LOKETOR-619489 format. One line per field, with one value per residue (C-alpha): z, x, y; residue number from 1; residue in three letters. Coordinates in steps of 0.5 Angstrom, whole numbers. Each point is the difference from the previous one (the first is absolute). Example, Ala and Ser with C-alpha at 12.3 -4.5 7.8 and 13.67 -1.06 7.14 Angstrom:
<rs>
pz: (16;-2) .
px: (25;2) .
py: (-9;7) .
pos: (1;2) .
code: (ALA;SER) .
</rs>
This chain:
<rs>
pz: (-300;-5;-3;6;2;-7;0;8;-4;-5;4;5;-7;-1;6;1;-8;2;6;-3;-5;5;3;-6;-1;7;-1;-6;0;-5;-5;-1;-5;2;-4;1;-5;0;2;-1;4;3;-7;-2;-2;7;3;-2;-5;-5;-5;0;-4;4;0;1;7;2;-2;5;5;-1;3;4;6;-2;4;1;4;-2;0;-1;4;-4;-7;-5;-3;3;7;0;-4;5;7;-3;-2;6;5;3;-1;-4;6;3;-7;-1;-7;-1;-7;-6;0;6;-1;7;-1;1;6;2;-3;5;0;-2;-7;0;-6;3;6;-4;-5;8;1;-6;-6;-7;0;-7;-1;-7;-1;5;7;4;-3;-7;2;7;-3;6;-4;4;6;-1;-7;-1;-7;-6;-5;-6;-7;-4;1;-3;-7;-1;1;7;-1;-7;-4;7;0;6;1;-6;-7;-4;-3;0;9;-1;-4;5;6;-3;-2;7;4;-4;1;8;0;-5;6;7;-2;5;4;-7;2;5;-3;-5;-8;0;-7;1;6;-4;-6;-4;-4;-4;1;5;8;-1;-4;7;6;5;-6;-1;8;0;-5;3;8;-5;-3;5;6;-6;0;8;1;-6;3;7;1;9;1;1;-3;2;-6;0;-6;-1;-5;-2;-2;2;1;-4;-6;0;-6;-3;-5;-5;2;7;-2;-4;6;3;-3;2;0;7;2;7;2;6;4;5;-3;5;7;7;3;6;-3;1;-6;0;0;-8;-6;-6;-4;-2;-1;-6;-2;-3;-5;-7;-2;7;2;4;5;-1;1;-3;-2;-6;-5;3;6;-3;-4;6;3;-5;-1;7;0;-6;3;6;-4;-4;6;2;-5;1;7;-3;-5;5;5;-6;-3;8;-1;-5;2;7;4;3;5;3;0;3;-4;3;-4;3;-2;2;2;-4;-4;-1;-7;1;7;5;-7;-1;-4;3;6;6;4;8;-2;-1;-8;1;4;1;-5;-3;4;-3;4;-2;2;-1;6;3;4;-4;4;-3;-7;-4;7;0;6;3;5;0;-2;-2;-6;5;3;-7;2;6;-3;-5;5;4;-7;-1;6;2;6;-1;1;6;-3;-3;2;-4;3;-3;-3;-1;5;-4;-5;5;3;-5;3;8;4;-3;1;3;-5;-6;-2;-5;-2;-5;-1;-1;-7;-2;1;-3;-7;-1;2;7;-1;1;-6;-6;-3;-6;2;2;-7;-4;3;7;0;0;4;6;0;1;4;5;0;3;5;3;0;4;4;2;6;-1;-8;-1;-6;1;6;-4;-6;4;6;1;-1;0;5;-2;5;-3;5;-3;1;-1;-3;4;-3;4;-5;6;0;-1;3;6;2;6;-2;-2;-6;-5;-3;0;-3;2;-5;2;-4;2;-2;-5;-4;-5;5;-2;7;5;6;5;3;1;4;5;4;-5;-3;7;0;-7;2;6;-5;-4;5;1;-6;-4;5;5;-6;-1;0;6;-1;4;0) .
px: (-225;-5;-2;-2;-4;-3;-1;-4;-3;-3;-2;-4;-4;-1;-2;-5;-2;-2;-3;-6;-1;-2;-5;-2;-2;-3;-4;-3;-7;-3;-4;-7;-4;-7;-5;-6;-5;-8;-5;6;-1;5;-1;8;5;3;-6;-1;-5;-1;-1;3;6;3;9;1;-4;3;7;-1;-3;6;5;-5;-5;-7;-6;-5;-5;0;-7;-3;-4;-6;-2;0;4;0;-1;7;4;-2;1;7;3;-3;2;-6;-7;-7;-3;5;1;-8;2;-5;-2;4;-4;2;8;4;3;-7;-1;8;3;6;2;6;0;5;4;-1;4;6;0;1;6;3;-3;-2;-7;-4;-6;-1;-6;-6;3;-5;-7;-3;1;2;7;3;5;1;2;2;4;7;-1;-5;3;2;-4;3;7;-4;0;-7;-6;-3;-7;0;-5;-4;-6;-4;7;-2;4;-5;-5;-6;2;1;-7;-4;3;-1;-7;-2;3;-4;-6;1;4;-7;-5;4;5;6;-2;2;7;-1;-1;-5;0;6;3;2;3;6;5;6;4;6;4;6;1;-1;-6;-4;0;4;6;1;0;6;3;-1;3;6;1;-1;4;6;-1;0;5;4;-2;1;4;1;-7;-4;-7;-7;-4;-8;0;-8;-2;-8;1;-4;-6;-5;0;5;4;6;5;-1;6;-2;-7;4;3;-6;-3;-8;0;4;-4;-3;-8;-1;-4;-3;-5;-5;0;3;-5;-4;4;-2;-4;3;6;1;-2;-3;6;-2;7;1;-8;1;4;-3;2;-3;-8;-3;-3;1;7;7;2;2;3;0;2;6;2;0;5;4;1;0;6;3;-1;4;6;-1;1;7;4;-1;3;5;2;1;4;5;0;3;5;2;1;4;-5;-4;6;-4;-6;-6;-5;-8;-5;-7;-8;-4;-6;-1;-6;-5;0;-6;1;-7;-3;2;6;4;2;-4;-1;2;2;8;-1;0;3;7;6;7;4;8;6;7;5;8;3;-6;3;2;-5;-6;2;-5;-3;-8;-3;-7;1;-6;0;-4;0;0;7;4;1;3;4;3;2;4;3;2;2;-4;-5;-7;-6;-3;-8;2;-5;5;6;7;1;7;2;-3;5;5;-4;-5;-3;-1;-6;-4;-7;-5;-6;-1;-7;-3;-7;-6;-7;-6;4;-8;-3;6;3;8;3;-4;-5;-7;-4;-1;-7;4;3;-7;-4;5;4;-2;-8;-2;7;-1;-6;2;5;-4;-5;5;2;-7;-1;6;-1;-7;0;5;0;-1;2;4;4;3;1;4;1;3;6;3;7;4;7;4;5;3;-6;-6;-3;-6;-4;-5;-5;-2;-3;6;-4;-2;8;-3;-6;-1;2;-6;4;8;3;5;4;6;5;3;-6;-3;5;-4;-5;-7;-3;-2;2;-2;-7;2;7;-1;5;4;-3;0;8;1;-5;5;6;-3;-2;8;0;7;3;-2;2;7;7;3;8;5;8) .
py: (54;2;-6;-2;6;0;-7;2;5;-4;-5;4;4;-8;-1;6;-1;-8;3;5;-5;-5;6;1;-7;-1;6;-1;-2;-6;2;-3;-3;-1;-4;-1;-4;0;-5;-6;-6;-4;-3;-1;-6;3;-2;-7;2;-5;4;7;2;5;-2;7;1;-8;2;7;-5;-5;5;4;-1;-2;1;-6;3;8;3;6;5;1;-4;6;5;7;-3;-5;6;5;-4;-4;8;3;-6;1;-4;1;2;4;4;-1;-2;-6;1;3;7;2;4;-2;7;3;-3;-1;7;-1;-7;-2;-5;-5;5;5;-2;-3;7;3;-4;2;-5;2;-3;-2;-3;-4;-2;-3;0;5;-1;4;7;0;0;5;3;6;-3;-7;1;4;-1;-2;-5;4;-3;2;-4;-6;2;-1;2;-2;-4;1;-4;-2;1;-2;-5;-3;-1;-4;6;-6;1;7;1;-4;4;7;-2;-3;6;5;-3;0;7;3;-4;1;6;0;-7;-4;2;-5;-6;0;-1;-6;-3;-7;-3;-3;2;-4;4;-2;6;1;1;7;2;-1;4;-5;0;7;1;-5;3;6;-1;-3;6;5;-4;1;8;-1;-3;3;8;-1;-7;1;1;-6;-1;-4;-2;-2;-4;-2;-5;0;-8;-3;3;0;1;-6;3;-3;-1;-6;-3;-1;-2;-5;-2;-5;-7;2;-8;1;5;-2;3;0;-5;4;3;2;5;-4;-4;4;6;8;2;7;-4;0;4;-1;0;8;2;-5;2;5;-2;0;-8;-2;-1;4;-7;-7;-5;2;-7;-4;4;6;-1;-3;6;4;-5;0;7;2;-6;4;8;-3;-4;7;4;-5;2;7;-1;-4;5;5;-4;-2;8;2;-6;3;6;-3;2;-5;-2;6;0;-2;-5;-1;-3;0;0;4;-7;-6;-2;-5;-3;-5;-2;1;0;7;5;5;3;4;-6;-1;-8;-2;0;7;3;-5;3;-1;4;-1;4;0;4;1;-2;-6;-5;-7;-3;4;-1;-4;-2;1;2;-2;6;4;6;6;6;5;-3;2;7;-1;-5;4;5;-5;-3;7;2;6;1;-2;5;0;-2;-6;-7;-5;-4;0;-6;2;-6;-5;1;-2;-6;-2;-6;4;1;6;3;-4;3;5;4;2;3;2;2;-4;-3;-1;6;5;1;-3;6;0;5;0;-2;6;1;-2;-7;0;0;-2;-6;-2;1;-8;-3;5;-2;-7;2;4;-6;-5;5;2;-8;-2;6;1;6;3;1;8;2;7;-4;-5;4;6;-2;-8;-2;-7;0;-6;-2;-6;-4;-6;-5;4;6;4;5;4;4;7;6;5;5;-4;-3;-4;-2;-8;-3;-1;-6;-3;-6;-4;-4;-6;1;-7;-4;5;5;1;3;-4;0;4;-3;5;-2;-7;4;3;0;2;5;3;-1;3;7;0;0;5;5;0;4;0;3;-6;-5;3;-4;0;1;-1;3) .
pos: (1;2;3;4;5;6;7;8;9;10;11;12;13;14;15;16;17;18;19;20;21;22;23;24;25;26;27;28;29;30;31;32;33;34;35;36;37;38;39;40;41;42;43;44;45;46;47;48;49;50;51;52;53;54;55;56;57;58;59;60;61;62;63;64;65;66;67;68;69;70;71;72;73;74;75;76;77;78;79;80;81;82;83;84;85;86;87;88;89;90;91;92;93;94;95;96;97;98;99;100;101;102;103;104;105;106;107;108;109;110;111;112;113;114;115;116;117;118;119;120;121;122;123;124;125;126;127;128;129;130;131;132;133;134;135;136;137;138;139;140;141;142;143;144;145;146;147;148;149;150;151;152;153;154;155;156;157;158;159;160;161;162;163;164;165;166;167;168;169;170;171;172;173;174;175;176;177;178;179;180;181;182;183;184;185;186;187;188;189;190;191;192;193;194;195;196;197;198;199;200;201;202;203;204;205;206;207;208;209;210;211;212;213;214;215;216;217;218;219;220;221;222;223;224;225;226;227;228;229;230;231;232;233;234;235;236;237;238;239;240;241;242;243;244;245;246;247;248;249;250;251;252;253;254;255;256;257;258;259;260;261;262;263;264;265;266;267;268;269;270;271;272;273;274;275;276;277;278;279;280;281;282;283;284;285;286;287;288;289;290;291;292;293;294;295;296;297;298;299;300;301;302;303;304;305;306;307;308;309;310;311;312;313;314;315;316;317;318;319;320;321;322;323;324;325;326;327;328;329;330;331;332;333;334;335;336;337;338;339;340;341;342;343;344;345;346;347;348;349;350;351;352;353;354;355;356;357;358;359;360;361;362;363;364;365;366;367;368;369;370;371;372;373;374;375;376;377;378;379;380;381;382;383;384;385;386;387;388;389;390;391;392;393;394;395;396;397;398;399;400;401;402;403;404;405;406;407;408;409;410;411;412;413;414;415;416;417;418;419;420;421;422;423;424;425;426;427;428;429;430;431;432;433;434;435;436;437;438;439;440;441;442;443;444;445;446;447;448;449;450;451;452;453;454;455;456;457;458;459;460;461;462;463;464;465;466;467;468;469;470;471;472;473;474;475;476;477;478;479;480;481;482;483;484;485;486;487;488;489;490;491;492;493;494;495;496;497;498;499;500;501;502;503;504;505;506;507;508;509;510;511;512;513;514;515;516;517;518;519;520;521;522;523;524;525;526;527;528;529;530;531;532;533;534;535;536;537;538;539;540;541;542;543;544;545;546;547;548;549;550;551) .
code: (MET;ARG;LYS;SER;PHE;GLN;PHE;LEU;LEU;LEU;LEU;ILE;ILE;PHE;SER;ALA;CYS;SER;SER;ILE;SER;LYS;LYS;ASN;GLU;VAL;GLU;ARG;LYS;PRO;ASN;VAL;LEU;PHE;ILE;SER;ILE;ASP;ASP;LEU;ARG;PRO;GLU;LEU;GLY;CYS;TYR;ASP;SER;SER;ILE;ALA;ILE;THR;PRO;HIS;LEU;ASP;GLU;LEU;SER;SER;GLN;GLY;LEU;GLN;PHE;ASN;ASN;ALA;TYR;CYS;GLN;GLN;ALA;ILE;CYS;SER;PRO;SER;ARG;ALA;SER;LEU;MET;THR;GLY;ALA;ARG;PRO;GLU;THR;ILE;ASN;VAL;ILE;GLU;ASN;TYR;THR;TYR;PHE;ARG;ASP;GLU;ASN;PRO;ASP;ILE;ILE;THR;LEU;PRO;GLN;HIS;PHE;ARG;ALA;ASN;GLY;TYR;GLU;THR;MET;ASN;CYS;GLY;LYS;VAL;TYR;HIS;GLY;LYS;TYR;LYS;ASP;GLN;GLU;LYS;SER;TRP;SER;LYS;GLN;PRO;ASN;LYS;LYS;LEU;LEU;GLY;TYR;LYS;PHE;GLY;LYS;ASN;LEU;ILE;GLY;GLY;TYR;VAL;LEU;LYS;GLU;ASN;GLN;GLU;THR;PHE;LYS;LYS;ASN;LYS;ALA;ALA;MET;ILE;GLU;LYS;TYR;GLY;LYS;GLU;ALA;LYS;TYR;GLY;LEU;GLY;MET;GLY;PRO;ALA;PHE;GLU;CYS;ALA;ASP;VAL;PRO;ASP;ASN;THR;TYR;ILE;ASP;GLY;MET;ASN;ALA;ASP;LEU;ALA;ILE;ALA;ASN;ILE;LYS;ALA;MET;VAL;THR;GLU;ASN;PRO;ASP;LYS;PRO;PHE;PHE;MET;GLY;LEU;GLY;PHE;ILE;SER;PRO;HIS;LEU;ASN;PHE;ILE;ALA;PRO;LYS;LYS;TYR;TRP;ASP;LEU;TYR;ASP;ARG;GLU;GLU;ILE;GLN;LEU;SER;THR;GLN;SER;SER;ALA;PRO;GLU;ASN;GLY;ALA;ALA;MET;GLY;LEU;HIS;ALA;SER;PHE;GLU;LEU;ARG;THR;ARG;ALA;ASN;ILE;PRO;ASN;LYS;GLY;LYS;ILE;ASP;GLY;ARG;LEU;ALA;THR;ASP;LEU;ILE;HIS;SER;TYR;LEU;ALA;THR;SER;SER;TYR;VAL;ASP;ALA;GLN;ILE;GLY;LYS;VAL;ILE;HIS;ALA;LEU;LYS;LYS;GLU;GLY;LEU;LEU;GLU;ASN;THR;ILE;ILE;MET;VAL;TRP;SER;ASP;HIS;GLY;TYR;HIS;LEU;GLY;GLU;MET;GLY;ILE;TRP;GLY;LYS;ALA;THR;ASN;TYR;GLU;ILE;ALA;THR;ARG;VAL;PRO;LEU;ILE;VAL;TRP;THR;PRO;ASP;GLN;ALA;LYS;GLN;SER;ARG;GLY;VAL;GLN;SER;ASN;ALA;LEU;VAL;GLU;LEU;VAL;ASP;MET;PHE;PRO;THR;LEU;CYS;ASP;LEU;ALA;GLY;ILE;GLU;LYS;PRO;SER;HIS;LEU;GLU;GLY;GLN;SER;PHE;ALA;PRO;LEU;LEU;GLU;ALA;PRO;ASN;GLN;THR;TRP;LYS;SER;ALA;VAL;PHE;SER;GLN;TYR;PRO;THR;PRO;ALA;LEU;ARG;GLU;TRP;ALA;ALA;ASN;PRO;LEU;SER;LYS;GLY;MET;ARG;GLU;THR;TYR;PHE;GLY;PRO;LEU;ILE;GLU;GLU;VAL;GLU;ASP;ASN;ILE;ARG;GLU;GLN;MET;LYS;GLU;LYS;TRP;ASP;ARG;GLU;LEU;PHE;GLU;ASN;ASP;ILE;MET;GLY;TYR;ALA;MET;ARG;ASN;LYS;ASP;PHE;ARG;LEU;VAL;VAL;TRP;LYS;ASN;ARG;LYS;ALA;PRO;ASN;GLU;ASP;PRO;LEU;PHE;ILE;GLU;LEU;TYR;ASP;HIS;LYS;ASN;ASP;PRO;HIS;GLU;THR;LYS;ASN;ILE;ALA;SER;THR;SER;PRO;GLU;LEU;VAL;ALA;LYS;LEU;MET;ALA;GLN;MET;GLU;LEU;GLY;TRP;LYS;GLY;ASN;GLN;ALA;VAL;LEU;THR;GLN) .
</rs>
């Protein structure tokens, strides 16, 4: 009788412990590794690049879900990042250029990491997740990374991001000259070093390698100090943003003879003269001509360096994922990898981001979750999605209620059924690329006087010739916005006065992606009925083009 009682007691205790264990298991939130990459277009092996060497992202894609039609909301750093981190669109938060801080315009808006922090997460930022100095440390991040854990000095021996002495000296000389002439204005892109660097150094000699080390060390520290608290790690890589800097071993991955230059060397036929810029960002670099075509050996150097930096970042991401696996954390960590916008590498005759076209707005996006449906692992979804959708998606994946202000749609259902019918269209925008700096701000005096005087005169002449009596210098530089809509088959770009939204567009572009995927010819003038139909769809806005979910 006594033995039966003891057995029954043990059974009750075991059952209770098991119940508590299961409850904790259910309540335990997944960690989030939120990886941003700067200026990376879908130039990856998993996106069918014929040359890119990116084995770690390829492997992640083979185990997760790859989105083939993901688009940013504006093809420039700060507006794109401010939009996706707040879950609201550029004009909603009034951030349409790099020098507006979203908190100044929206002091109480809830950001993605801030929301996870409020829901019990330790949140930390390593590298570039927000743009530049606008890191929102106080509200978004509960903890700053401890750089002492590295065992070496962060940023050691770097000047202007360079390691090689000759490049450091060039940078210092050019920057000093611009500061002497223009003062504080020089910090906004005046006086730069070379566009690329190849040095035979370890990965953590450069910033991206340091940030990978920093993330790994701090993830270990967070889970050691508080193993029951989930973390949200924002990990941002600068490459392949200019300057294209990577250790020599990543350059050596590529055979220069196999690097092909773009054959699309001119602007779209009948396209908007205001829609393309003169490769402003690249031309501020010391080894790039201020005007004229960028081709031949220099163009090959630029593509080679872009590919090398992409492979470099891929390796850093591989290191971080391997560390998660080694620490036993991968089985409870959501991984989301994204780029803030695409990049022209000679396409349409230009270099850089900052346009409304497919090459600048389409981005890589890969998601991996521990409990992902088998039918979505290693699958590629062709659904139209936007970076502004990532905020609500992560809320759903983590089991967190979504804030009411969000202007995206969770694509979590696509992780269950990747090929289901989804959004009808996605949206992006950009203010007159031809008459603004690459940061989307109006041209400064310094830029006009140093680099772009003749280029701007030429650009203005082209716009004036196309727009005729509609031309107004003040209007086109300050108030014209290009609004782009991409649906399954077409890209529509509508150029309007953003201060007079009810006025007729000044110019319309339409590209047929079924027959012209590289957007070489604007067919708007010969397709009035199609333009009217697509304009009606655009008028529905993002709300009117959401996926309709059925229970």
